[in-house]
N, C-alpha and C positions, 0 to 999 in steps of 0.2 A: 669166767673162771673155767672150768673144763679144760680140754686140751689146748684151748685157745691161750690160756695163761701159763702154760708150762714153759719154762724158760730154758735157754741154753741148748746148744746142739748136742746130740748124743753120738757124735762122730767117733768118740773114743771107745764106744761099745764094740766088743768083738762081733764079727759077723756070725750069724747062726745058720743052721742047716735048713730051715724051712723057707719056702718061697717068700721073697721080699717084694714089696710094692715099689721100693725105691724112693718113697716119700720121706721127707724130713721136716724139721720145724718150718722151713720156708714155704712148705706146701700147705700149711694149715690155713684155715679161713680167717683166723684171728691172730693177733700178735703173739709170736713165740720168740723167746730170747730177749724179753724186755729187761733192760738194765735197771728197771725200778726194783726188781726183787733183790733183797739183800744178798751180797756175795756169799755169805756163810751158808746159804741154803741152796745155792744154784746146783751143786753137785747132786743133791738129793732130788731136785726137780728134774735134772737131766736123766737120772736113773729111772724115775717114774715115767718120763716121756718115752724112753727107749723101751721099757717094758710094755707100755700101752701100745706103742707102734708095732712091736713084735707080735703081740697076740691079736691085734687088729688085722695084721697081714695074714695071719693064719685063717681067721674067720672069713676074710674077704678073698682068699685065694680061689680062683676059678678052676684050679688044677687038682685040688684035694677033695675027695668025697667027704660027706658030712661026718661019717663015723671017724675018719682019720682026723678031721679038724677037732672033734670033741676029745679024742684021745690025746692029741698034742696039747690042747688047752688044759686038760686035766693034769698033764705032766708039769705045765707051768704053775698051776695052782699048788700042787703038792711040793714043788721046789720052793715056791714062795713061803709056804707054811713050814718048810723044813722037814717034811715027812718023806721026801724023796731025795736020795743022794744027788749031788750035783751032776747035771747032765749037760753035755756039750751044747745041745740045741736049746737049753733053757738058761743060758748065761745071764740074760736080762733079769730073770726072776731071782737068781742067786744074788746078783748085784743089788737088786731092790730090797731083798730080805735083809741084807747087811746094812744098807743105808737107812732103812726104816727102823731097824733096831738101834742104830747109832743115834737117830733123831728122836727116838721115843714115840714113833707114830705107829698106830695100829695097822697091822698087815691087812685088815679087812678092806681097806681102801684099794688094795690091789686085787684081792680075791673076788671082791664084788664085780670087778670088771669082767672076770672070767664068766660069771653068770650070764652077762649080756652077750658075750661073744659066743658062748655055747648056744645061746638062743638064736643068734644069727646063723649058726651052722644048720639049724633044723627048722627055723620058722621064717616064713617069707611074707606073712600078712598079719595085720593088726585089726581086730574086730572093731574097736572103738577108741576114743581118746583115752579112757582110763587104762586100757591095755597098753597103749603107746607110752603113757606116763610111767607105767610099771617098768617098761623096758628102759626108759630114760633114768629111772631110779638106779639102775645098775650100769648103764652105758656111759652116763655123763655125771651124775651126782657124786660118785666117789672121788672124782678129780677135784671138785671144789672142796669137799670135806678134807681130802688129803692136804690141800694147800692151807686151809684154815688151821688144822692141827699142826702142820709143819711150822706155821708162823706163831704158834702159841696163842691163837685167838680163841675167844669163847665159843662154845658149841651153840650158844644162842644165835650165832650167825648161820647155822646150818639151813634153816628154812629159806632164808633169802638167797643163800648160795644155791640151794637145791633148785629154786625157781629159775635162777639165772642159767644154770647149767642145762636144765631141761629146755629152756627157751633157745639156747644156742644149738642144742641137738635138733630141735624141730626145724630151725632155720637152715641148718646144714642139710637136713633131709629134703627140704624144699629146693635148695640149691642143686642137689644131686639126684633129684627124683628120676630124671631120665636115665642117667648112667646106672643108678641102683637097679632099675628095672631091666634095662637092656643087658647089663653085664652079670647081674647076680639074681635076677628075678625076684628082687625084694621091693616091696611097696610099703613105705613108712608113713602112709596117711591112713586114717581110719576108714575101714571098708564100709561102715554104715553111712559115712558122709559121701563116699563114692556112690553108693546106692541112692542116697537122697537126691543127689544132683544128676543121676542118670549117667554117671561116668563109668567107663570101662578101663581096666588097667592097660589095655593095648593103646589107649589114647596117650599114654606117657611116652610112646615112641614117636609121636608126631613131631614135625618140624616147627609147629606153632601150637600154642596152647588152645584147647577147645573151650567153648563156653562152660561145659560141665566141669572140666578140670580147673578152670579159673574159679568156679564157685567153690570147689573143694579147697583150693589154695587159699582163697580169701577166708574161708571158715577156719582153716588152720591158723592163719595169721591173727584172726580175731581171738582165738583161744590162747595164742601166744602172748597177746596183749596183757592178759591177766597174769601170766607168768612174769612178764617184764615189770608190771606194776608191783608185784610182790618182791621183785629183786631190787627195786630202786633204793630201799633203805640200806642195803648191804654196805656200801662204802662208808656211810656214817656210823655203822656199827663196828667197823674195823678200827683198832687203835693204832696199828702200825701205819705210818704215813705212806711209805712206798707201796705197801700192799693195798691200802685204801685207794691210792691213785691208780694202781693197776686194775682193781675191780671197777672203779668208776670209768676207766677207759673202755673196759669190756662192756659195761652197761651202755655207754654211748654208741659203741660199734654195733651192738645187737639192735639197738633202737633204730639206727640209721639203716642197717641191713634189712630190717623188717619193712621200713618205708620203701626201700629200693625194690624189694621183692613184690610189694603191692603194685608197683608201677611196671615192672619188667616181666618178661616172659622167660622162665627158667628152662623151657624146652627149646627155645630158639638160641639161647646163649647162656653161658654160665654167668650168674648174677653175683657180682662181688664188688666191694667198695674199692675205689681207686686209692693209690698210695696217699695222695694229698688229703683225702677225706679221713683216712686212718690217722694221719698226723694231726688233723684237726681235732679228732676225738681225744687224742692224747693231751693236746694243749688245753682243751676245755677241762679235762680231768685235773690237770696240774693247777690251773687257775682256780677252779672250784675248791680244791682241797686247801689251797693257800688262803683263800678267803675264810674257809671254815676254821682254820687254825687260829685265826685272829679272834674268833668268837668262842672257841672251846679249848682253853689251855690245858684242862685236866679232864681225864676220862671219869665216868661215874664211879668206877671202882678204885679211883685214886691213882691209877697208873698214868704216867705222862703220855698223853695222846700224840705227842710229837716224836715218839720213838721211831726209828727207821725200821 
């Protein structure tokens, strides 16, 4: 769920004045633009993706000082809240405010992201796993909660969604650990685990993973296993067929990526699933949901669980 499951391109969003990474939906680690999501919500999801990409670009800009990043991010927050008049450079926030109001979705799912990106502007190290999970609470969790609310699903889905989004975030950090350190001097692995294995942050610049960094990576993957286990019930909790298939696809992809990261060296190459394996995760999700529908025609609350 996370940015992984945000669908549709944001190409129709006006260009803003802050530095852009040039990234779009095709550059994400997980499927973006899935046709599984109902057509009626795609414009809302596109607006959220454009907003998330815009503020992420501010936080990750190597050209802006920390104070300027925080100022610009605050402008986005206030524009989304409606407390700041429309600004040319915050068009994504203005668009998201309108689409969230139209959809009846709480704006907190947008302002929470600002908390994480402000933190990115001023914080480069994480003391332990709990501190990293607190960051994920604002950098990843809001995306899943936004999608759950947008689909009209129950908030009982939040904990499983939170776990999946946090797992996706950690896997992304492991994929990008070298680039994050070299380009932004950020290290998104717990420093107490670095100390435990005798690793130094400079090891992240190596052409190949050191035994110490491998130990830290494996420790992170083991902790991620608990998140993935907590996330597995999510597709069964979702009543919308398409959204359930989408979430199951993401669970399969996260599980496969976790296994790939266990075998591969993220310092030697970017570790990512090939297209054929992504397609396989989608097929497994569709087949699994189809079998489930034959066994559960009606949801516990009386709603038709086959609704799109």
